N, C-alpha and C positions, 0 to 999 in steps of 0.2 A: 663685199659680202663675206661673212664668216666663213673660215675656211676650215671649220671642224678640229680647230686645235693644231694645224700644221703651221710650221715655220721653220725656216733655215737657222734661226738663232739656237745657240748651244752654249751652254756654260759647263765647264769641266773644271778639274782641279788646278790645271796649269794653264788653261786658255779660256777665252770666251769669243765667240761670233754674236755680234749682235746686229741685228737687221731691221730696216726702217720700219717694217710693219709692227715691230715690238717696242718702239720708242714709245716713252712716256714723258710727258711735259710737267715741269713744276717751276716754281719762283725759288730763286736763290737771292740770299741778301746781296746788296750792291748792284742789282739789275732792275731798272726801272723800265715798265712796259715791255719786258721781254719774257720769253719763254725759254726754260732751260731744259737740256736733255742730258742728264748725267750719265755717261757711258761708263767710265771706268773711275773707281774711288777706292780709297783704303778699306772699305768695308768686305771687298773682294780678296783683299790681300796685297793690293797695289800701294806703292811708295808715293804715288802721283794721282792727281785727278785729271780725267777728261771729260769735257762736256761741250755740247754745241750750245749756242744763244741764237735765239730766232728774234730779232729786235723789230718793233714796230716803228712807225716813222718818227715817234716821239720817244724812242727808246734811249736810253743812257746807261753806262756801266761805269762803277767807280773801282778804285783800287782793290788789290786782293787783300784779303786778311793779313795781319801782321806777322812778319816772318815769311810770307809766301812770296816767291816769284811766279811770274806768268808771262805766257807766250801766246799771242793771238794771231789767228791766220783768218783773214777774210774770205769766206766760201762765195758769198753772193752779195751784190748791192755796195754800198759806200759807208763808211763812218769817218768821222773827224776824231782824231786823237788830239786832246788838250793837254798839254803838259808844260810846265814852267813858263808860263806865258805866250807859249808857241802851239801853232795848229799844225797838224799833218793829214792831209787827206789820204785815206786807205782805201782803194778801190780792190776788186777781185784779185786775188794773188798777193795782196798787200799783207805785211805782218809786223808785228812789233814785240820786243821782250822788254819785259820790265823787271830788273833787279827787286829783290824783296823790299817793301816799305816805300815804293817810288809811288808818289801821288800822281794820279792821271785821271782822265774822264774821256769815254768813248761815246761818242754822239752819232746816232744813226742818221743818214741822209735819206730818207725813205725808207723802205723795209731792208733789212741787211741780215746776213746770216754770218756767224762767226765759229770756228774751232777754237777751243780754249785749253791750254796745259797748265797745270799749277802744281808746285812741289815745295815744300819747306827748303830753304836754300841751307847747304852744308858749306859753311866758309873753310878755308884752309890758311893755316898759319903761313905768314910769308908770302901770300899770292894776293895780288889785287882784287877788289871786289869787280863783279862784272859790270858792263856798261849796259846804257840803253842801247837797243839796236831796232832801227826802223828801216824797213825795205820793202821791195816786191820780188817774188820770185822769179819774174820775168828778167830781173836785171842780174840774176845770179848765174854764174858761169857753171854750165852742166859738165860732169866729169865723167867718164866710163868708170864703172863698179869693176875693178880688176882691169883686164884687158879687153872686157867685152862692149864694142861701141853701140849695141843694141839695148843697154842697161845704163841710165844716165843718172847720176846722183847729183841734186843740187843742195848745198849745206847752206842752212840759213841762220845758223849761229857760227861764231867763230870756234874753230878746234883748238881752244886754249884752257889752261887749268882753271881760270876764273870762271868758266861755265861748266856747272855740273849737270846740265843736261845738252842734248844734241836733238836738233829737229831738223829733218831733210824731207826732200821730196825725192820718189824713185820712179822713173819712167821706164816701162818695158815696152819695146817693140812688140807686134803680135808674134807669138812663138816664142819669146825671149823668156829666160828663167834664170833664178839664181843657180849657181854653180855648184853648190853644194847644200846638204841640209845644215842648217847652223844650230849649233847648241850652246849658249852662252850665259854669263851671269847677268847681263843687262836686260831688263824688262822693257817691252814695247807698247805703245798705244798707236795704232793706226786708223786712217780713215781713207777708204777707197774714193779718190776724187773723179775717176774716169776709167772706163772699160771695164775689164773683170780677167777672170781666170781661175785657177785652182790654188788653193792654200792648203799645205799640210801643217798640221798642227798637233803635236805628240803624235799619236798613231791615227789620227783621223785626216781625212781629206774633203775640203769644202769647195764648192762653188762659191765666188764671191763676186760682188758687182758694185758699182759706183752707189755710194751712201753707206755700205758696210762699214762696221766697225770691229775691229779685232784687238783682243788684249792678249798680250803674251808674256808669262811669268817667267822668271829667271830659269834657265835651263829647259824651256819648253823647246823641243826639236821643231823646226819651222822651215818652210820652203816656199816658193812661189813662182808659179808659171803662167804667162798671159796667154789668154785664148780670146779670139774674136779678130773683126778686121779693123779695130782702131787700137791704139796704143792704151795701155793700162797704167794708171799713175795713182800713187798714194803718198800721203802725209804720214810720216813716222816720228815718233818720240822715242827716245832712250835716254838712261841716265848715263851719265859720263864722268871721267875723270876724278873719280873718287876710288879710295881703298874701299872693298867690300866689307872689312871687319870694323870699319867705323860708322 
């Protein structure tokens, strides 16, 4: 039922909360029999793009545009990754990183849903180019953030200069929170995977739940605390390992 114009979605100068009731689906080049929901894009000032892909059983996705690197995370269902004559099955929690100009095809096995991050690659002189990464979140060792055993980080990409992005999952036990309000140069694209809580963005406080998307611009004050009876968990992108003046 139409809720008379009410929504939790909010778009501000340095952040955005985008909730599922406001998602609009479209078709993007390279994605066959798939609906795409573009959440974050350069049009809002971001240096990266974040979107979801809802693939039908016949759905396929080809490589990103020229010069663009891509990270894919499987939210639901299963896809087959075809690359260099090899096929890798990716089920829920599976992920893959593709350096710029890496040929590949993602083929749905039944219906599937993906989260996708893309950005122009920024090479560094004297540093090796990044490699393809294929894995599953369940196989990644979780580490406490700081000394807090109730807040666990899983790093899905290597913490190396070759990679100019970082993608992590963060899991908060009920009642756990970030230890400080963060203000930093990196921008974020976040998807709530499970549970919920309260997110401070700039000088506003938002209730958030599974399915919500958040954009945080550079220097947006940010803080999260988990509320509820189940852990809160989110997928988080940030730019990394590059001098901000370049």
